[in-house]
N, C-alpha and C positions, 0 to 999 in steps of 0.2 A: 610547475604550479602545484603538483601534488605534494612536492616536498614542503611546501609552505604550511602544510597541516601539522608539521612536526613541532616539537617543543623547542624553544629558544635555548641555546647553550647546552643542550644535552649531548652526551657522548653516545652515539648509537652503538658503538662497539661494545659497550657495557650494558646499555639499557635494553637493547633488543634480546640478547640471550637471557638477561634477567627476567624480562617479561615472559619469554617463552618458558623458562623453568618454573616461573610462578604459576603458570597455567598447567604445565605438564606434570610436575611432581605430585600435586594433590590427586590428579587423575590416576597416575600410576599407583599411588598408595591405595586409593579406593579400589582400583582394579585388582590389586594383589589381595587386599582384604576380602573382596567379594568372591574371588576364586578360591581362596583358602576356606571361606565359610561354606562353600558348596563342596569343595574337594580338598582334603588335607594335603599339605605340601609334599608329604612323602609319596603321594600317589600321582604327582604331576608328571613324572616320566611316562606313566601309562596313557597320557593324553595322545601320544602318537599312535596307540592301538587300543582305544577304549573298549571295555567289555562289560563294565557295570553301568547302571543307570546314572549315577552321579558323574562318572567319567564321560559318558555320552553327552549329558547335558552341558558339561563344561567344554567339551571338544566341539560340539555342534552348535552351541548357542552363545556361550559367554565369550569365547575367543573370537569367533567371526563377528560378533557384535562390536567388540572393541576395535577390531581391524576395520570394520565398516565405518565406524566413526572417524578413524584416522584418514581413511581414503576419501570419504565424502568431504571432510573439512579441507583436506589438501586440494582437491579438485575445485571446490567452490572458491577457496582463497586465491588460487592461481587464476581462475576465470575472472574473479573480481579485479585482480591486479591488471590483467590484460585489458579488460573493458575500460578501466580508468586511464590507463596509459594511452591506448589508441584513441580514445574519444577525448582525452585531455579534460576529464571531468571527474572530480572526486566523488560525485554522487552516483556514478555509473556502477551498476552491479547487475547480475542476471535478472533480478526482479524489477529493476528500474528501466531497463531497455527492452523489456518485453519477452526476453528469452524464456524465462521461467513460466510466464503466463501462457505463451504459445505452446510450450511443451506440455504443460498440464492440460490445456484444452484439447490438444491433439490426442493425448492418451485417453482422456475422458470420452471423446467422440468415438475413438476406435473401440474402446471397451464396450460401449453401448451399441454401436452399429456395425462394427466389423471386427469382432474379437479374434477371429482367426489370424488377423494380421499381427497380433501380439505374440504369436508363437514363433519365437526367434527373431522377430523384427521390432520388438519394443523400443530398442535404442534408436533405430532409424525413424520410427514414427515420431518419437520425442524430438529427435534432431531436426526432422523436417518441419515440425510445428514451431520449434524455436527459431529456425532460420526464416520461416515465413513471417513470423511476428517481428523479428529484427529487421527484415527487409521492408516490412510495412512502416516501421518506425523511421527507417532511413528515407523512405519515399515521402513521408509526411514532412520531414525536416530538411529535405534536399534543397528546396528553394531558399532556405535560410543558411545554406552552406554548412549544414550539420553543426551549427553553433550549439554550445552546451545547453542553454536554456530551452530553445525549441526542441532539441533532441530529447531532453529529459521529459519535457511536457508531452511530446508525442509518445514516449515510452510509457509514461504513466497512463495516458489515455488508452493505449493499446492493451496494457496490462489490466486496466480496469474493465475494458470490454471483454477480454478473454475470461476474466474472473466472473463477470456477469453472465456470460454464456454458460460457463461451467456450473454456476449456481442454479441457473434455470434448468440445466440437465439433471442436476441432483434433485431439485424439487419435483421434477416430473417423473423421476425414477427413484422413489423413496426406498425401494428394495435394496438399492446399492448405497444407501445413505451412510451407514456406519463404516463400511469398508472404504468408501471414498474419503470419508472424514479422517480415518486413521492414516491412510496413505498420504493424504494432503497435509496432515499435520506433522509428518516426518517421523515415523516410527522406525527405530533401528533394530527392532527385534528380529533375530535370525534363527532359522531352524537348520541351516546347513551352510555350506561354503559356496553355494551357487552364485549368490550375488557378488561375493568377493572375486570369484573367478571371472565374472563378467566385468566388474568395474576396474580391477587392477590393471589389466592390459590397456584399457581405454585411458586410464590416468597416465600410464607409462608412455603411450603414444602421444598424449597431449604434452607431456613434459619434453619429449624428444622434439616435437614440433616447436616448442618454445625455445629450445636450445638452437635449433636451426634458424629461427627468426630473431634471435637475440641481437646480433650485431646490427642489422638494419633497423630494428626497433629502437636501439640506443640512439641512432642517428636522428630519429624523430624528435628527440629532445632539443636538437639544434634549430628546429623550426622547419616548416614545409619547404621554403625556398632553399635553405641550406642543404636539406636532405635531397631535394630534387637536383641541385647542382652537383651532388656527389653521386648521382646516378641511381638513387633509390626510387623504384616504381611505387609511388605512394598509394595509389588506389589498390593495386594488387597486394601490397604489404598489409594495408589495413583490412582488406577483405579476408586475407589468409589468417591474420591474427584474430579477427572477430569470429571467423569460422571455428578456430580452435577454442575460443572462449565459450561459444555456444555449444560446441561439442562436449566440453567438460561439464558444463552446467546440465545439459540434457542427459548426459551419462548418469549423473547422480540421480536426477529426477526419475529416470526410467528404471534404474536398477534398485534404488532404495526408497526414495521419496523426496518430499520438499523440505528444504532447510533454508528458508528465505533470507534470514538475517546474516548468515555466515559469510556470504559473498561480499557484503558491505562491511561487516565487522572486521574481517581479517585484514584487508588493506588499510582500513582506518586505524586499527591498532598498530600496524607496521609504520604508517606515516607518523602517528603520534610518538612512537618510540624512537624515531629518528632515521627511518629508511629513506635516504635521499636519492640514491641512484636507482635506475631501473633494475639492475642486478640485485640490489638489496631488497627491493620491493617484491621481485619475482621469487626470491628465496624466502623471505620472512613472512610474506602474506599467507602462503599455504601452511607454513609451520605454525604460525599463531592461530590460524583458522582451525587446523586439525587439533591443536591442543585445546582450544576453546570448546570445540564440539565434543571431544573426548571427555573433558572435565564435566561438561553439562550432562552427558549421557551417564557417566558414573554417578553423578549426584542424583539423577533420575532413578537409577537402579537402587540407590540407598533409600530414596523416598518410597519406592515400590515395596521394599521389604517392610517398611514401617506401616504403610497404609493398606497394602494389599491390592490396590488398584493400579494397573499399568498406565503410565502417563506418556504422551508422545514427546520424544526428545526434541523434535523440531520446534514445538511450541515452547518448551521450557528454555530452549536456546535464547529466545527473545527475552524471557524473563531475566536471563543473565546478561545478555549482550546489550539490551536497550539501556538499563541503568548504567552500564559501563560507559557507553557512549555519552550519556548525559553527564557523568562525572568528568569525562575527559574534555567536554566542550569548553569549559572556562579556560583551560590551559592551551587550547589550540589557537594558532594564529588566525586572525580574521583575514579573509581574502575575498575581494570583490569580483574576481575574474569570472566567476560563474554567472554573474548577473549583468555583466557589462553588455552594452549594446541594446538596441531596441529593434523591433520588427514593425515595419510599416504596414498599415491597414488602410482600407478605403475610408476616406473621410466624407462625411455627409454635410452638405451645405445647409440642410434643414433637418437637424437632429430631432426636433420635437414632432415633426411630421411622422418620422419612423416610430417614435414613442406612441403616438396616437394610433398608428396602424397596429402596433403590438397590443395596445389596450383593446382594440376592436377584435383582434384575434382571441384574446383571453375571454372576452364576452361571448364570442361565438362558440368557443370551446366549452364554456360553462353551460350554455344552452344545450349543446350536443350531449354533454355528460349527463344532464338531467333528463333530456327528452328522448334520446335515441339509445336503444339498448337491445339486448338479445335475450330471448326467452324460449320456452319450450316450443313455441310456434315459429321461431326464427327471429329475424331482425324486424324491429318495429319502431316507428316514430310516433311518440305520444304528444300530440299537440293540444289535446283537450285538458283543461285544468282539472276537471273532475276525475279524469282517469289518472292524471299525474299525481294528484294529492296523496293517494295511498302509498306511492313509491317514494315520496320525498323523504320520509324518515330514514329510508335505507340509502338513498343516493346523495341527498344534500349534505349530511354531516361529513362523510368522507371526502366528497368533492371540495367542500369549503375548507376542511382541515388540510387537504393536500395543497390547495391553492395558497393558503396562508403559510404553511410550512415551507413550501418551495420559495416563496417570496422572502421569508426570513433568512433562509440559508443563503440565498443569493445576496441579500444585503450584507450579511455577515461576511461572506466571501469577499465582497468588494471592499469592505472596511479593512479587512486584514491585508488585502493586497496593497491598498493605499498606505496603511499603517507601517507595513514592513518593507515597502518598495520591492515587493517580491511577487511577480505575476503568477507564481505557483502556489501562493498562500491561499488557504481556504480552511473552514472548520474541519473538514475531513482530513486534509493533508497535514495540518498542524496538530492533529490528535485531539481536538476539542470535542468533536462528536464521539471519539473513543472514550474520553473521560465521562461524558454524559452517559454513554452506553454502559460503562463499568458500573456507574451508580445504579442504572436501571437493572442490570443483571444481578447486582447484589440484592436488590429488593426481590427479584424474581426467585432467588434461591433462599434468601433469608426469611422473607415475609411474603410468600406468594399471594396471600389474600389481602395485601395492603391496598389502601384506597388510592385513587388517582392523584390526590394532592401529595401523598407520600412519594409517589413516583416523580412528581415535579421537583420536590425537594431533593431527592436522591440524585436525579439527573443534573440539577443545577449545581449541587455540591461537587459532583464529578467534573463537570465542565469548568467550574471555577478553580478546582484544584489543578487541572491541567493548565489553565490560563496563568495561575500563579507561577507554575514552573516555567512556562514560556516567558512570562514577564521578568522573572529572576534572571534567566539566561540571557534575555534580550538586553536588560540593563547592563549586564557585565560585558556584553559584546557590542554595545551601541546599536542594538537591534540589527546585527549583521544578518542579512537574508539567508546566507548559506548555512549558518549555524542554527538559525531558527527552523529552517526546513529540515535539517538533520535531526534536530530535537523532535520535531513533529513525526518524522519517520520512526524514530525510536519509540515515542509514546504510542503511535499507531501499532507498532509491532507488539507492544505490551498487551493491547486489547486483542489483537489477533491471537496471541498466545493464550490469553485467558479463555477466549471463545473456543479455541481448538481443544484446550484441556477439558472444558465442560462438555463439548459435543463428542469427543472421541471416546468417552466412556460409555456411550449408549444410553445416557440419561433420557427418559421420555420427554423431558422439557427441552431437549435439544432441537426438536422440530419447531416448537414455538419460538425458541431463540433464533433459529435460522430464519424463519419467516419474518421476525421482527427486524433482525439485522439487515435483511434485504429490503426493508421498507414496506412491510405490509400494513395497509390501512383498514383491514376488514374488521378490526376490533374497535374502531372509532365510533363513539356514540354521540348523541346530541350534546351532552354535557361537556365532553372532551373537545368537541368541535367548537362549541361556544367559547370555551376557555382559550383555545388556540387562536381563534379569530380575534377575540378581544385583545389578547396580548400582542398579536400581529398589528392590529390597528394602532395600538399605543406606540409600539416600538418603531414600526415603519413610518408612523406619522412624525417621529422625531428626526428622521433622516434628512429632511431639508435643513434642519438647524445645524447639522454637522457638516454641511457641504463645504463651508469655508475651511474647517479643519482639514478635511480630506484633500482639499486643493493645495493647502500650504505644506502639509507634512512631507510629501515626496520631494520638496525643494531642499530638504536638509535641515539639520538642527539649527545651524547658525541663522539661516534665512527665517526659519519659523520663529526663533526667539526675537529677531529684529522686527518681526511683524506683530509682536505682542502676544504670541502663543505660549502658554504655560505647558511645556512638553510633558512633564510628569502627570499633571492633572488631566490633560487632554487624552493621553494614551490610556490612563487608568479608566476614564469614563468610557472610552471607545471599547476597551476590552470587557468591561462589565456589560455594556450593551450587547456586545457580540456573544458573551456567555449566555445571557438571558435568551436571545433569539435562538442560539444553537440548541440549548437545553430543551426549549419548548418544541422546536421543530423535530429534534431527535426522538422525543417521546412519541411523535405521530408517525414518522416515516423511517425511523431507524437511523443508524450512523453511516451507511454506506451508499447514499444516493449520489454523492459528488456533484450535486447541484451547486454548492458553494464554489466549486472550482470552475464548472462549465459556464454558468450563467454570466458572470462578469466578462468572460472571454467572448461569449456570444454578443453581448452588448457592445464591446469594444470593436469586434470585427464587423459589426453592422454600422460602424461609423459614428458611434456615440462616444464623444471624448470629453466633453465637459462633465464635471462631477454630477450636477443635478440630472442631466439627461442620461448619463451612464448608469447612475443609481436607479432611476426610473426604469430604464431598459433592462437592467439586470433583474430587478424585482419582478417585472412583468415576464421576462424570459423564464426565470425560475418557477414562477407560479404556473405559467403555461406548460412547461415541461412536466411538472408534477401532476397537474390536472389531466393532461393528455395521457400520462403514464398510468394514473389510477384508473381512468376509463378503459384504456387498452388492456390493463391487467385483469379487469373484470370480464372483458368481452372476448378476448382472443381465444381462450381455451374454455369458454363457458360449457358447463357449469363450474369448472375449476377456475382458480384464480392464480395469477402471478403477482408478487408484491410490487407496489408502485415504485419503490426506490429502485428495484431491479429493472423495471421497465423504463424508468427515467434514464438509467445508464445505457440501456440498449438503444433508446431513441437519441439521447443527447451525445453520446460518444461518437457515433458516425458523423453527426452534424459538425462537431468540433473538428474531427479529422478532415472533413471536406473544407471547412473554413481555413484550417491550417495549410492546406495545399494551395490556397489562394493568396497566402501572404507572400510578400516580397521583402 
């Protein structure tokens, strides 16, 4: 299956080495130039025993940095290839199956609460966190027999939850903010050879383990039944291979930092260039990944010399890798295997009864958000209208805006899932909120005093720009779900890279940016709330009119045309509607709430299957989640606040996890 990603008719024996050299030679040239700039070539023999300051800098910083890039890239590329082969899923990577998120959270928790464990045990802390996260992903997808779609969905939910917990820890411990940002964004800056001495043996051990497992892993390509008939212990083999992949991923995270895109980019490039057999993928994935990371780091060093500000290599990697994936997408073979099959859920005989119950819950939550709160004297219920009136200007705008934004993201998520026939599609996953966020961030740094209307225009322009890219890629691939998802991951990585670059430099606006990206509503005033609610009323009021389109589109292009649907016009109108809802909601709650992913799944798992009832259930579920999250964010750590988008993730992700375990 993974081989189907490669190009038709290409000779891998020529293309794979050519692509490797295309990445490696520029990196080597820049490395030689940079070293010669710091230390003349005639003094290079002295690097074995440096005694001057330039020699010490070259020996203790430049050389280990280059070697660190090569080792990290090789480890992540090999880990990604193992994940994809064992799970039979070309979207599998350390960051999509929970390994990276679990390791990062474990290290953050240990740093804050048990720092002594990091003295000599950093690798095992990260390894334990990664294993726990992957085990949780497997537990969530076990009842679906670890099929690709439920597994990746569970991996994204676990990664999302780990990231939300880590962000909450950062917000509550701002004294660690800059250092955690730099580590999390993947800095390759080295001061000695200690990280190399730590990572090199672990990479060697991982490679030896791969060699020992190679023959039985090759038999997996024959299928489970054939492999089992040949005496292959499938469970033990997969567990061992996954443990090796997790170990390699967490070794990089614990010793150097996070480089989230490399584990996906390496195997993707290898498959694109024609790596068809497992041996080829295990060889070329780490080679291409290490060359890509080294090239990126050398480019970063050249930029540092020009600008004077150090940039995190892990963030810039996405700026190189994401456009590369987008350029390769039109030439990749479409493959539907990732999305085949459905998962059964509980069906409701009376769906509208559940919708009414959800509406009553939303009404009750709104009353609680306005009347029950925490103050200097403790918890208090305010039932008197005269007492409540002075508080309404503070509570009502943000509650109303959160409710409207949650409903719009939920509706946008359901439209995208129906439009692409992809249960994992959402404004957040497809990068649409990232596009809106990039527009907003541009305004924050270019014109910080700009008015609210300017922010709306900038966010809408960013969202529409991403949608145009998605539309272009979708038209070329007949809206292939796997390609659209891969494009969304690449676009999301671009936003993560931009955010990491801005925050890792210690800019004082980084805290404002972090709060906003986590979904803070504390800046919402009456005017913005009125605008948000007004747009929500108009756009959500149009959803009953598109129910027929959303019912017909998943049936396929041929059936849709035979029923009189104009596919191009219908899809364009739905995408424009999605962009408007996403841009408006993103301005209020930030780009990372994942309401658009969770709410449609909640509605579906509650037994709402017809488009009208599912749309109503998704809108109400999204609004309820955001309303409850905004209230909890204000009250849990009073007088301090946690962003509503972050709280929505902390609330919603466990609920989705629980519902996933109930699927059959």
